[in-house]
TIGUGU-139576 format. One line per 5 residues: their letters; for each residue x, z, y of C-alpha. Coordinates in steps of 0.05 Angstrom, whole numbers, always signed. Layout:
N
A = X Z Y  ...
REM end
This chain:
1127
MGVPA = -150 -111 -81  -150 -129 -156  -103 -63 -184  -135 -27 -231  -127 +43 -228
LFRWL = -64 +35 -177  -79 +91 -136  -83 +131 -193  -22 +112 -213  +10 +121 -147
SKKYP = -23 +190 -135  +11 +210 -216  +68 +181 -202  +89 +201 -124  +48 +267 -130
KIVER = +66 +277 -53  +28 +224 -18  -30 +262 -31  -58 +302 +24  -132 +344 +30
VKEDT = -167 +330 +87  -187 +386 +127  -251 +374 +169  -292 +415 +217  -368 +427 +195
PKKIR = -425 +431 +240  -445 +510 +257  -517 +535 +250  -531 +579 +316  -594 +607 +340
GPDGE = -626 +563 +399  -657 +594 +469  -723 +596 +435  -697 +633 +361  -703 +574 +329
IVEEP = -630 +554 +285  -600 +488 +309  -539 +447 +288  -475 +461 +337  -444 +391 +344
IRYEN = -370 +384 +323  -322 +375 +398  -294 +316 +388  -245 +338 +447  -221 +394 +405
PNPNG = -150 +393 +364  -147 +352 +302  -155 +411 +255  -105 +371 +203  -50 +384 +252
FEVDN = -33 +319 +270  -74 +269 +324  -81 +203 +313  -75 +136 +355  -110 +86 +318
LYLDM = -173 +93 +269  -199 +30 +222  -263 +24 +193  -265 -19 +136  -337 -27 +134
NGIVH = -360 -39 +71  -338 +24 +37  -384 +58 +78  -443 +11 +68  -438 +5 -2
PCTHP = -449 +77 -13  -501 +90 +40  -546 +26 +18  -546 +49 -54  -506 +113 -61
EGRPA = -496 +148 -129  -533 +215 -152  -589 +212 -94  -645 +164 -91  -636 +99 -41
PETEE = -659 +102 +30  -732 +58 +21  -712 +11 +76  -662 -24 +120  -674 +11 +188
EMMVE = -665 +83 +141  -594 +53 +107  -565 +44 +189  -583 +117 +196  -546 +138 +130
IFKYT = -495 +86 +152  -487 +121 +228  -481 +189 +194  -422 +165 +135  -387 +135 +204
ERVVN = -391 +197 +247  -363 +235 +187  -302 +198 +181  -294 +197 +253  -294 +265 +273
MCRPR = -243 +269 +213  -190 +230 +240  -213 +236 +321  -168 +173 +341  -154 +182 +419
KVLMM = -140 +111 +427  -176 +59 +385  -239 +60 +339  -231 -14 +310  -295 -21 +254
AIDGV = -285 -86 +220  -331 -118 +176  -326 -167 +125  -336 -248 +142  -332 -302 +110
APRAK = -276 -298 +66  -219 -351 +40  -245 -390 -24  -200 -355 -68  -242 -288 -48
MNQQR = -306 -326 -52  -309 -349 -122  -283 -273 -138  -351 -263 -93  -392 -309 -129
SRRFR = -371 -278 -205  -384 -215 -177  -464 -231 -148  -480 -273 -207  -460 -211 -264
AAQEA = -500 -166 -201  -560 -213 -212  -556 -215 -291  -552 -142 -295  -601 -137 -254
ADKEE = -646 -169 -292  -626 -129 -355  -647 -72 -318  -713 -107 -300  -726 -118 -370
ERREA = -715 -41 -382  -763 -19 -334  -814 -56 -366  -796 -32 -449  -795 +42 -404
IKLFE = -864 +20 -368  -895 -4 -441  -869 +61 -478  -904 +99 -426  -964 +71 -434
AMGHA = -957 +77 -509  -961 +149 -509  -1022 +155 -464  -997 +165 -398  -1024 +107 -338
VSEET = -971 +76 -302  -983 +74 -216  -992 +6 -181  -947 +22 -140  -889 +43 -189
ANHKS = -906 -19 -227  -901 -72 -167  -837 -31 -127  -784 -71 -114  -719 -58 -117
WDTNA = -669 -71 -63  -620 -127 -64  -544 -105 -56  -524 -173 -58  -557 -166 +14
ITPGT = -477 -144 +39  -458 -220 +35  -441 -246 +105  -491 -291 +139  -563 -249 +105
PFMDL = -609 -212 +154  -593 -147 +138  -521 -164 +158  -553 -190 +222  -582 -118 +232
LSISL = -523 -84 +217  -484 -116 +268  -537 -105 +322  -552 -24 +297  -470 -13 +296
KYWVS = -478 -39 +371  -526 +4 +399  -500 +69 +355  -425 +59 +396  -462 +51 +461
HKLTT = -498 +117 +441  -434 +154 +425  -398 +134 +485  -458 +144 +535  -469 +218 +500
DPGWK = -410 +239 +465  -358 +261 +527  -299 +264 +466  -310 +184 +457  -290 +169 +536
DLKII = -228 +147 +533  -242 +103 +471  -237 +38 +468  -283 +15 +414  -276 -60 +376
LSDSS = -323 -83 +330  -308 -152 +280  -378 -160 +249  -394 -208 +196  -394 -268 +238
VPGEG = -323 -271 +254  -288 -297 +193  -236 -254 +149  -246 -206 +99  -257 -137 +143
EHKIM = -190 -104 +124  -146 -169 +129  -183 -172 +195  -145 -100 +214  -79 -117 +202
DWIRR = -79 -181 +235  -104 -146 +301  -38 -99 +282  +12 -155 +267  -7 -184 +343
QRSYP = -3 -126 +380  +68 -101 +351  +98 -173 +368  +93 -153 +444  +138 -98 +478
TWDAN = +83 -55 +498  +73 -43 +429  +89 +36 +414  +135 +42 +349  +113 +106 +347
TSHVI = +37 +105 +342  +2 +138 +288  -55 +95 +240  -112 +113 +192  -149 +64 +155
YGLDA = -206 +77 +123  -226 +48 +53  -239 +57 -23  -194 -16 -38  -130 +0 -60
DLIML = -103 -64 -27  -99 -16 +38  -38 +21 +7  -9 -40 -1  -30 -75 +71
SLATH = -10 -18 +108  +64 -23 +84  +68 -92 +92  +54 -79 +169  +121 -37 +168
EPHFR = +89 +16 +214  +121 +77 +191  +64 +133 +215  +11 +101 +180  -46 +140 +134
VLRED = -97 +113 +84  -163 +157 +82  -211 +159 +33  -252 +199 -10  -229 +235 -69
VFAQS = -267 +198 -123  -224 +245 -171  -257 +312 -142  -295 +352 -189  -367 +374 -172
SKGPH = -376 +449 -143  -427 +455 -192  -380 +461 -250  -359 +407 -303  -387 +344 -319
ACKNC = -448 +354 -366  -475 +309 -415  -519 +263 -386  -571 +267 -432  -586 +335 -460
GKVGH = -550 +369 -392  -492 +407 -442  -422 +417 -422  -370 +394 -469  -383 +314 -495
IAANC = -409 +259 -461  -476 +213 -472  -444 +163 -514  -427 +221 -571  -494 +265 -553
KSDKK = -545 +272 -620  -599 +300 -582  -662 +251 -572  -666 +213 -513  -694 +249 -452
FKDPN = -763 +207 -425  -786 +211 -356  -844 +207 -323  -833 +134 -276  -887 +165 -238
VAEVA = -856 +220 -209  -811 +204 -144  -739 +222 -148  -705 +284 -113  -639 +283 -87
KTEDP = -588 +329 -117  -566 +392 -63  -493 +379 -71  -423 +391 -28  -404 +332 +9
KPFIF = -353 +294 -31  -281 +312 -5  -238 +265 +30  -157 +251 +23  -95 +220 +57
LDVAC = -50 +179 +19  +12 +181 +67  +47 +117 +76  +114 +151 +111  +113 +202 +53
LREYL = +107 +135 +0  +157 +98 +38  +202 +162 +21  +194 +146 -50  +207 +87 -48
AVELV = +273 +95 -7  +299 +134 -67  +265 +90 -118  +283 +24 -100  +362 +40 -81
VPGMP = +415 +0 -133  +475 +26 -140  +527 -25 -127  +496 -86 -97  +529 -141 -68
FPFDL = +492 -144 +5  +466 -90 +41  +404 -53 +20  +356 -61 +71  +293 -17 +55
ELAID = +243 -62 +91  +252 -122 +47  +258 -77 -16  +194 -52 -9  +162 -122 +10
DWIFM = +191 -139 -69  +159 -84 -90  +88 -103 -63  +105 -174 -84  +121 -150 -150
IFFVG = +44 -110 -156  +15 -169 -135  +34 -197 -217  +0 -137 -239  -73 -152 -209
NDFLP = -95 -177 -140  -165 -212 -124  -148 -277 -122  -108 -295 -186  -118 -268 -258
HLPSL = -55 -226 -280  -5 -249 -328  -26 -232 -400  +24 -179 -413  +19 -138 -358
EIREG = -30 -77 -355  -19 -31 -308  -45 +33 -351  +11 +13 -395  +66 +23 -352
AIDVL = +76 -53 -318  +99 -40 -245  +156 +10 -281  +176 -58 -329  +173 -100 -267
LKIWR = +211 -57 -237  +262 -46 -288  +275 -118 -293  +275 -136 -214  +333 -70 -214
AELPR = +374 -101 -264  +374 -171 -238  +379 -155 -165  +456 -158 -163  +460 -224 -194
MGGYL = +400 -254 -149  +440 -248 -98  +379 -227 -39  +317 -196 -38  +256 -236 -74
TNHGK = +218 -242 -10  +243 -261 +67  +187 -230 +110  +127 -253 +79  +165 -316 +34
VNLDR = +174 -318 -29  +242 -339 -57  +225 -389 -119  +296 -381 -147  +294 -305 -156
AQVIL = +225 -310 -174  +245 -349 -233  +294 -292 -255  +239 -236 -263  +193 -280 -303
EGLAK = +247 -293 -352  +262 -224 -354  +190 -205 -374  +186 -264 -412  +239 -231 -467
SEDEI = +190 -171 -473  +124 -203 -473  +121 -211 -558  +146 -128 -552  +93 -116 -506
FQKRK = +24 -149 -547  +52 -113 -616  +61 -44 -573  -3 -62 -543  -39 -61 -608
DDEER = -3 +0 -638  -28 +41 -578  -101 +10 -584  -95 +19 -660  -80 +95 -647
QEHSQ = -133 +104 -600  -191 +82 -637  -159 +119 -680  -165 +190 -643  -232 +169 -606
KRRRI = -266 +168 -681  -236 +236 -704  -260 +266 -636  -329 +235 -643  -325 +263 -712
EEHKR = -313 +326 -693  -354 +330 -632  -415 +311 -671  -396 +368 -727  -389 +426 -661
QDEDK = -463 +386 -647  -494 +399 -710  -474 +470 -712  -496 +482 -639  -564 +461 -663
AREED = -561 +495 -729  -547 +567 -684  -607 +547 -637  -647 +536 -705  -636 +609 -726
RNTLT = -652 +635 -664  -724 +596 -667  -727 +615 -739  -768 +687 -768  -771 +699 -846
LNGTE = -829 +752 -862  -852 +767 -927  -811 +721 -959  -842 +660 -911  -805 +622 -875
YVAVD = -833 +618 -798  -816 +574 -740  -822 +569 -675  -882 +508 -654  -901 +497 -570
NPAAT = -963 +534 -553  -1010 +488 -517  -1050 +547 -490  -992 +572 -458  -980 +499 -431
ARGGP = -1047 +476 -406  -1073 +535 -375  -1001 +580 -358  -1009 +641 -319  -1026 +709 -361
LHPSL = -1082 +732 -398  -1097 +778 -340  -1057 +806 -282  -1046 +863 -310  -1019 +828 -390
PSRPA = -951 +774 -399  -958 +704 -391  -975 +674 -469  -914 +657 -494  -898 +590 -493
FDLVP = -903 +580 -586  -926 +602 -626  -895 +621 -702  -933 +584 -754  -898 +574 -829
KEDAV = -849 +523 -842  -881 +477 -887  -946 +483 -840  -899 +454 -789  -882 +398 -823
KQPED = -943 +378 -847  -970 +381 -770  -949 +301 -751  -981 +283 -809  -1041 +317 -801
QDQKA = -1055 +298 -734  -1042 +223 -749  -1107 +234 -803  -1148 +269 -749  -1133 +213 -699
KKAMA = -1151 +150 -748  -1215 +188 -761  -1231 +208 -698  -1217 +131 -668  -1265 +104 -724
GSNSD = -1319 +151 -700  -1361 +166 -640  -1345 +190 -574  -1362 +267 -587  -1298 +252 -643
IVKNR = -1248 +223 -595  -1262 +277 -544  -1255 +335 -589  -1191 +302 -618  -1160 +276 -558
KAIRM = -1099 +319 -582  -1090 +294 -640  -1097 +218 -613  -1057 +234 -564  -999 +254 -618
ANMSA = -1005 +202 -658  -999 +153 -605  -943 +194 -578  -911 +176 -652  -932 +102 -641
AQALK = -903 +103 -579  -837 +133 -610  -836 +73 -664  -837 +26 -600  -779 +55 -573
AELEG = -734 +57 -629  -759 -19 -645  -735 -30 -569  -675 +1 -577  -660 -31 -641
GNDVN = -652 +37 -671  -693 +37 -732  -731 -29 -773  -807 -22 -758  -840 -74 -816
VDDKK = -884 -134 -774  -950 -94 -793  -919 -28 -757  -906 -73 -704  -971 -102 -692
AIAQE = -1006 -35 -687  -954 -16 -640  -967 -74 -589  -1032 -60 -601  -1033 +12 -576
GKEED = -982 -1 -521  -1013 -62 -486  -967 -69 -432  -989 -89 -356  -971 -146 -312
EAVVT = -903 -149 -310  -865 -118 -243  -815 -159 -204  -755 -114 -197  -728 -44 -218
VERTE = -752 +16 -191  -703 +58 -161  -678 +113 -194  -621 +168 -193  -559 +150 -232
DEEKE = -570 +202 -278  -644 +186 -294  -621 +116 -312  -568 +140 -353  -625 +179 -390
QLTKE = -669 +121 -401  -646 +80 -460  -577 +69 -491  -554 +6 -445  -561 +49 -388
EARGT = -523 +105 -431  -460 +59 -420  -461 +76 -344  -448 +150 -348  -399 +144 -406
LEEQG = -357 +93 -361  -357 +139 -301  -332 +199 -343  -283 +154 -385  -253 +131 -307
EKEGV = -248 +205 -287  -208 +227 -347  -177 +167 -362  -161 +143 -280  -205 +88 -257
DEEVV = -184 +71 -195  -258 +68 -177  -316 +108 -172  -366 +72 -222  -422 +35 -176
PPAIQ = -484 +4 -191  -477 -81 -199  -460 -117 -137  -417 -66 -100  -355 -93 -68
TDEDE = -308 -23 -56  -287 -76 -16  -306 -19 -30  -275 +15 -64  -219 +12 -97
GEAPV = -250 +13 -134  -300 +9 -173  -319 -4 -240  -372 -50 -246  -424 -22 -305
GDATV = -435 -54 -377  -491 -95 -382  -534 -80 -448  -526 -156 -479  -466 -192 -455
AENDE = -452 -272 -473  -395 -276 -512  -343 -330 -522  -368 -373 -584  -299 -381 -622
STTPE = -315 -454 -638  -330 -478 -564  -293 -512 -517  -287 -535 -443  -342 -568 -419
DDEDP = -363 -630 -369  -376 -612 -302  -421 -671 -288  -473 -635 -335  -504 -570 -307
THVPR = -508 -543 -380  -447 -546 -393  -390 -486 -361  -317 -518 -344  -275 -472 -377
KRKRG = -226 -465 -307  -208 -396 -287  -262 -345 -268  -233 -275 -280  -272 -221 -285
DSDGD = -257 -142 -281  -189 -148 -316  -173 -81 -329  -224 -37 -286  -210 -89 -232
EDSNE = -262 -131 -193  -294 -188 -216  -254 -254 -188  -289 -320 -194  -258 -389 -180
EDDDD = -286 -450 -168  -268 -526 -180  -266 -581 -139  -278 -658 -167  -209 -672 -134
DDDDA = -190 -623 -192  -213 -669 -249  -154 -692 -263  -125 -614 -285  -186 -610 -336
PPNPE = -154 -606 -399  -180 -659 -461  -254 -645 -482  -281 -673 -553  -333 -639 -552
ADQPI = -364 -641 -487  -431 -667 -498  -446 -608 -538  -477 -544 -499  -439 -483 -514
PKKKL = -477 -426 -540  -497 -351 -507  -492 -315 -565  -518 -240 -542  -482 -180 -564
KVNAD = -512 -111 -563  -459 -62 -509  -443 +17 -547  -459 +69 -513  -397 +80 -491
GTVDY = -395 +14 -456  -354 -28 -509  -371 -93 -533  -349 -102 -613  -331 -179 -618
EDDVK = -273 -214 -656  -219 -224 -624  -194 -299 -641  -128 -297 -598  -94 -242 -631
LWEPG = -32 -230 -580  -3 -187 -636  +9 -237 -683  +55 -292 -692  +25 -370 -661
YRERY = -12 -325 -601  +9 -375 -552  -11 -432 -588  -86 -403 -597  -82 -374 -525
YEKKF = -80 -449 -492  -125 -475 -549  -182 -429 -541  -174 -414 -466  -147 -481 -438
GVKLS = -171 -530 -495  -103 -562 -502  -44 -558 -556  +15 -523 -538  +52 -589 -539
EREFI = +14 -617 -481  +72 -596 -422  +55 -629 -376  -16 -589 -374  +16 -524 -376
DKVTK = +64 -547 -325  +12 -553 -271  -21 -478 -291  +42 -453 -282  +53 -488 -217
SYMEG = -14 -455 -193  +1 -389 -209  +53 -389 -170  +25 -429 -114  -25 -365 -114
LCWVL = +31 -317 -109  +61 -352 -57  -4 -362 -23  -30 -290 -33  +39 -256 -7
EYYYQ = +33 -295 +55  -29 -276 +74  -18 -196 +71  +42 -210 +112  +24 -273 +167
GVPAW = -54 -285 +158  -87 -344 +123  -47 -405 +92  -103 -439 +79  -174 -422 +74
DWFYP = -194 -473 +27  -138 -462 -28  -158 -423 -96  -133 -413 -170  -170 -473 -210
YHYAP = -162 -435 -275  -202 -374 -305  -141 -353 -341  -63 -341 -329  -5 -368 -356
FAQDF = +51 -331 -395  +114 -308 -365  +153 -354 -415  +120 -418 -393  +146 -416 -330
RDVGS = +202 -461 -324  +232 -497 -263  +203 -444 -209  +257 -460 -154  +238 -538 -158
MDIKF = +169 -527 -144  +140 -558 -83  +92 -516 -60  +56 -525 +9  -4 -510 +39
ETSIP = -56 -553 +86  -98 -523 +151  -157 -512 +140  -220 -478 +166  -266 -431 +139
FKPFA = -331 -440 +107  -393 -419 +160  -438 -365 +136  -492 -407 +99  -444 -450 +68
QLLGV = -414 -386 +34  -478 -359 +12  -504 -423 -26  -426 -417 -51  -424 -332 -79
FPAAS = -503 -329 -85  -546 -345 -165  -618 -366 -141  -641 -302 -158  -615 -272 -86
RIHLP = -634 -338 -50  -691 -300 -16  -630 -294 +42  -631 -357 +58  -664 -396 +102
EPLQT = -730 -424 +66  -694 -497 +75  -639 -483 +34  -672 -437 -21  -693 -500 -58
LMIDE = -631 -527 -63  -609 -467 -114  -681 -479 -155  -707 -557 -151  -686 -604 -203
DSPIL = -670 -659 -155  -618 -617 -112  -557 -646 -120  -525 -582 -132  -571 -547 -180
DFYPP = -516 -539 -231  -477 -487 -185  -528 -444 -203  -541 -432 -284  -593 -385 -302
DFEID = -543 -360 -359  -473 -361 -364  -423 -344 -419  -376 -278 -425  -313 -275 -447
MNGKK = -285 -210 -474  -217 -243 -468  -184 -185 -505  -221 -137 -473  -265 -75 -490
MAWQG = -308 -53 -438  -372 -100 -421  -344 -107 -339  -279 -126 -354  -303 -200 -388
VALLP = -281 -258 -353  -354 -292 -334  -350 -363 -348  -383 -403 -286  -380 -467 -261
FIDQN = -333 -478 -204  -366 -512 -145  -346 -580 -112  -333 -566 -38  -350 -627 -11
RLLTA = -420 -637 -54  -445 -563 -19  -422 -575 +53  -447 -647 +37  -512 -614 +10
LKSKE = -523 -563 +68  -511 -609 +116  -574 -652 +98  -612 -591 +109  -581 -563 +177
ELLSD = -642 -599 +227  -691 -550 +186  -662 -494 +203  -692 -451 +267  -657 -434 +331
DEKRR = -646 -366 +300  -614 -386 +232  -577 -438 +266  -540 -375 +306  -531 -334 +241
NSWGD = -496 -396 +211  -445 -393 +269  -376 -366 +273  -386 -296 +324  -334 -260 +372
NVMFI = -312 -193 +368  -332 -149 +419  -294 -85 +445  -334 -32 +478  -319 +20 +529
ANENP = -343 +87 +573  -364 +80 +645  -300 +137 +642  -246 +81 +609  -194 +63 +668
LYDLF = -220 -10 +649  -295 -7 +658  -294 -21 +730  -237 -70 +728  -287 -108 +672
CDKLY = -341 -96 +711  -314 -132 +776  -271 -190 +746  -325 -204 +687  -389 -191 +703
GLRAK = -386 -187 +788  -347 -269 +782  -372 -284 +711  -301 -309 +693  -312 -371 +648
DPIPI = -242 -363 +621  -222 -306 +589  -170 -261 +632  -125 -216 +599  -126 -138 +583
DTKAS = -89 -102 +636  -42 -62 +593  -27 -11 +646  -99 +16 +637  -111 +0 +559
YGITG = -48 +39 +541  -6 -18 +517  -72 -54 +484  -69 -137 +487  -115 -186 +487
SVLPD = -163 -224 +527  -239 -217 +548  -295 -252 +566  -365 -224 +589  -420 -207 +531
PNCVP = -475 -251 +543  -515 -197 +513  -491 -143 +552  -519 -126 +621  -476 -59 +662
ASTFD = -530 +2 +667  -584 -33 +633  -626 -6 +575  -604 -27 +508  -670 -30 +468
TPIPS = -665 +3 +397  -655 -47 +332  -685 +13 +293  -752 +21 +326  -780 +56 +264
ISECP = -743 +114 +270  -753 +167 +322  -691 +191 +334  -665 +123 +350  -704 +110 +420
DLNPN = -674 +53 +465  -620 +77 +503  -627 +89 +581  -585 +102 +615  -533 +61 +579
DSISV = -469 +78 +605  -421 +36 +564  -403 -36 +573  -385 -85 +522  -345 -152 +525
RYYFP = -327 -210 +477  -247 -187 +456  -196 -242 +435  -143 -223 +393  -70 -243 +432
RQAHP = -32 -302 +403  +17 -269 +361  +82 -279 +407  +128 -277 +343  +118 -280 +270
HRSIL = +109 -222 +229  +176 -188 +208  +187 -139 +164  +228 -85 +203  +221 -31 +243
LRGYK = +219 -34 +315  +251 +3 +365  +239 +66 +387  +217 +87 +316  +223 +166 +307
PEPAR = +224 +178 +239  +173 +240 +217  +207 +303 +179  +226 +291 +111  +177 +314 +61
LTESD = +213 +304 +0  +266 +350 -14  +322 +344 -70  +291 +369 -128  +239 +315 -110
KDWVR = +278 +266 -100  +328 +270 -168  +251 +276 -209  +250 +212 -174  +311 +177 -195
RGGQG = +301 +206 -267  +240 +166 -274  +190 +226 -273  +228 +261 -328  +260 +328 -321
GRRGH = +269 +380 -263  +206 +403 -229  +154 +354 -188  +132 +378 -121  +63 +370 -89
RHNGG = +29 +374 -19  -7 +433 -15  -80 +433 +31  -77 +413 +95  -60 +358 +142
GNGNV = +15 +339 +133  +65 +375 +166  +34 +428 +194  +25 +461 +257  +98 +480 +297
TGGPG = +105 +547 +317  +81 +558 +385  +37 +502 +387  +44 +432 +379  +42 +380 +444
MARGR = +33 +307 +439  +85 +250 +459  +71 +176 +452  +15 +200 +399  +56 +243 +357
YESGP = +80 +316 +357  +136 +348 +385  +139 +427 +404  +115 +453 +463  +86 +501 +503
PRTNG = +16 +537 +472  -35 +487 +475  -96 +504 +519  -162 +484 +513  -190 +414 +510
YQPPP = -153 +354 +498  -115 +321 +548  -112 +238 +547  -53 +204 +579  -59 +183 +648
PRSNY = -63 +108 +667  +26 +98 +675  +65 +34 +708  +110 +48 +651  +121 +68 +581
GGSSG = +175 +117 +588  +164 +149 +657  +93 +185 +636  +97 +257 +635  +68 +256 +560
YGYGA = +5 +285 +535  -23 +339 +481  -48 +403 +489  -19 +452 +543  +48 +436 +573
PAPLP = +78 +360 +572  +126 +352 +510  +189 +326 +513  +181 +239 +502  +234 +214 +462
SRPPV = +295 +178 +491  +292 +115 +513  +298 +74 +566  +240 +56 +604  +206 -5 +592
SSYGG = +154 -46 +643  +91 -66 +613  +97 -131 +625  +170 -138 +587  +232 -135 +626
GAGGY = +255 -69 +628  +324 -26 +630  +373 -12 +572  +359 -86 +546  +285 -57 +518
GYSNP = +237 -113 +522  +227 -184 +506  +307 -188 +520  +297 -160 +442  +239 -136 +417
YAAAP = +254 -145 +345  +316 -108 +350  +316 -70 +278  +309 +6 +289  +367 +51 +255
NPYAG = +350 +54 +185  +342 +133 +169  +346 +109 +83  +412 +62 +97  +465 +115 +82
GYGAP = +528 +82 +63  +505 +10 +55  +520 -12 +123  +481 -54 +172  +419 -90 +151
APYAA = +421 -154 +125  +402 -220 +178  +337 -240 +183  +346 -318 +154  +297 -368 +168
GGYGQ = +246 -362 +102  +210 -414 +57  +202 -425 -17  +253 -440 -51  +301 -498 -11
RPYVP = +257 -532 +23  +219 -499 +93  +148 -505 +98  +122 -546 +162  +51 -541 +163
PLPPP = +12 -611 +180  -44 -618 +235  -110 -596 +216  -159 -644 +185  -217 -646 +224
NPYSA = -281 -599 +229  -335 -627 +188  -386 -591 +229  -351 -620 +298  -333 -559 +323
PPPAY = -257 -526 +338  -226 -492 +280  -218 -428 +295  -139 -406 +311  -135 -349 +260
GRPPG = -88 -336 +213  -18 -349 +228  +1 -390 +292  -1 -458 +274  +51 -510 +274
GGYGY = +132 -485 +293  +158 -478 +209  +177 -414 +183  +245 -404 +208  +239 -332 +236
GAPPP = +281 -341 +299  +253 -373 +368  +182 -347 +369  +126 -412 +352  +80 -447 +401
RGGGY = +25 -405 +423  -26 -392 +377  -99 -371 +376  -141 -305 +364  -192 -297 +322
NPYPS = -235 -338 +374  -273 -402 +344  -287 -433 +403  -205 -442 +426  -236 -500 +475
RR = -275 -446 +518  -205 -419 +530
REM end
């Protein structure tokens, strides 16, 4: 999610939430023939972190990106080799957690249009950066040739892999899906520790973002009484929104697993990317740029694997239970609803679907500012901001009014802080340059010798470097330098040039005799060429012609040469910005690793895109342009990586033309002014809004929207759209996609001062369906990535007579919008018109092959089980024996409470051979026999709308926070002593060995070797438990039937009865759960519109119908199956 540095901010504010992951490493042992072999990790052994995990969820995009284009080492050469890297990385993550019940792997499918627009921005900027990088590569080859070196044809024509291929609908994603199915079947067949697992694969053919598909599954499961309230969850991924999503499930036993991107390398402190010395960054390095041979293959660096960490959501809930308590409230305190308010306020700071308000920056303490307003106004509001995923608009107005009072002060303080920071950076830069000069002087002193009044200096000894070795085995090696008088050393380059000119004008024998002089002259010319390419020195016209003649370029290559990150940063100034940004991110708390262009840390939480060498800047005199002209760029919303966040681009419909601002200069194309990016990744430009000076609102709306501040009707449209976006995002997190086609139709956010009459806004979302995969590709890809589309569709992106050619501008503006780093700018891309896009696609559909039509269709989730799983025989008999046509429900007794329905997988034949999808990899042969089985799996219908409560039967974990920790939080992090989590896994082992009951550790007898899975049981209260050694006591709770009814009133009688709140203290019982709604109007969704593809819409997200009251359950809704007619 677009919350810059959120993880860093949370880990500093609440230090005990982070704990280091302990992982077993394969041991090296001697084999039967004396060879050294690697002993695999025994999955069935106890988890080394001291707690067991029931369910592990993998946001696979966070694995795919670092495996396909890693940092610090060469990328795999082929897509099949990429699959092997994905297998290895996934297995490492799975072995860390060792889930005992469910492993769910979710890949991003077609996203809601609001997210598609952000993806469009990212991919266009990635193409722009790739083009700049290719230009750099050609310049580097030209420079290398000017130095007298040859460049191989393979190097010149090398084609780097397009990371935009990681988008639903591409052939790469199709290969990824079948390869993961092969790997899962292989593990179920060969690894005995996997025999009890149920693996759910939701690939890119299933609509929805990966992490949201995971959370939708959890919400649906917990709406049934068979769900265990003490299920332990771990979700892997780099995106910051995983923290918010985990909190929003109100499943208390949750952890977020991620790489520790801030961990220091085992090789020591970070060194300069250019000179390799410690103590400064590449942007401040005064050494000459290194130049490397492009013909030399890159070698992976040997470094320890990056460590992993857990973010403990249960511990975060403890912190929030202290932070969110407001004394003297006139209504009962409810921690669950207070946490929902906290999540909602973070959406103001940043998300993937809206630009954050101009006054809110997380590094300026924006979350604390909002929390202070919330705490002050909560008693007056009379209730919470949110109610089970719905926003109370009247109370939201109160928060916005509180923020509006502080906006002027925030902008002025921001300017003061920036000036102080610039002054401090300038001072540090001067001191660093002074230190480097002193180091250089000391180095020169060591290479200088004075004899008889003559000063000698060391120069290279060509004989030593050419022949090398000693003169005789009994003698020492030749020195690598000679001592010559300093005056002669200075004159040597000039003499070399003169010798070279004479030799070139003479005979062939003269050229042979003076080869060294000619080469040195060529190198001097190359240095001049390099200076010109970098813009470092002025070169006169005659010199330019001479350099161009000496360094004649070969045919242009297609794409960039694959290089390691270090060498990329050693090449030219604009690549140096990458290393600077990464190092600054580690020091300043950037929430994501620096990643190559087009990375989604969907994946990342985070990723910090790399600055270009040149970016387009807004011309201050330009105004919004007309959508009709492909050379014009409409000035509606496209949000860039604000404050370290991912880009977020939005599209424009023809239906929104009425919202377009007046445009008196619509006939004039927007000039594309290029700016040079500084070595540290910053961009020099003039801020024409000046938020710190009076009149900033007038300037802001005139420059960003093209309207005057007095045009209140237009500004009201902007504020309503923004409030719709906040309501959309919150509902997306709690109930599912409210509307697949909704998006925020502007590039910029309004000020908090401009929101008025929020409580009277009529906010509704109409049911819609997601795009097909090829429609998304046409909507998010630039023309440079058209190779991933079927050939008939590629013409729509490049042909002059294409009806949608204006969707693919070859160039576009980047508005820095008050930011400093190039990647933080706002990409002003034209918005797509959904109707025009779908019409153009439909005209080409008949030209698609059968396989391409398959890739363009929605798919199903797939469940895999081993032949020893209790469900195996059931599936074989009822599905593959009778070939059922209607989905059959899963037996929750055999599945240990997991609900849903299944149908046969047409690609699965039990006990048959699974042909390898990557035949070029010898380690991945055909799987024969295949002891696993796969079925099409449909999520259960949601029995009730998701509620923000703890389920009955929940058992709190031991408290992590001490009283001193709580007091430190109450003081706002001031005074006292804050606590830290020690290395290790959570609570540690209980004396005498832990036993496990219902997925949680309880005290028990000493464990025995081997993991004992739970036996099938007829109810969830009478089992003897499972764990290590003798059974542990179960939670005291009446037994419940797997099918609902049960003793003691548990089960369907009241599955949503609130559990006792351990943090309620003296605040009384929880508040009643009244029906939700926006403001005073309950929202009743209309009937879904007809499907433009003549297929029934998928029942995704919240169940249709029923309104949003949280009393009686809604009508029966569907799961992820996009073909409900087949059920």
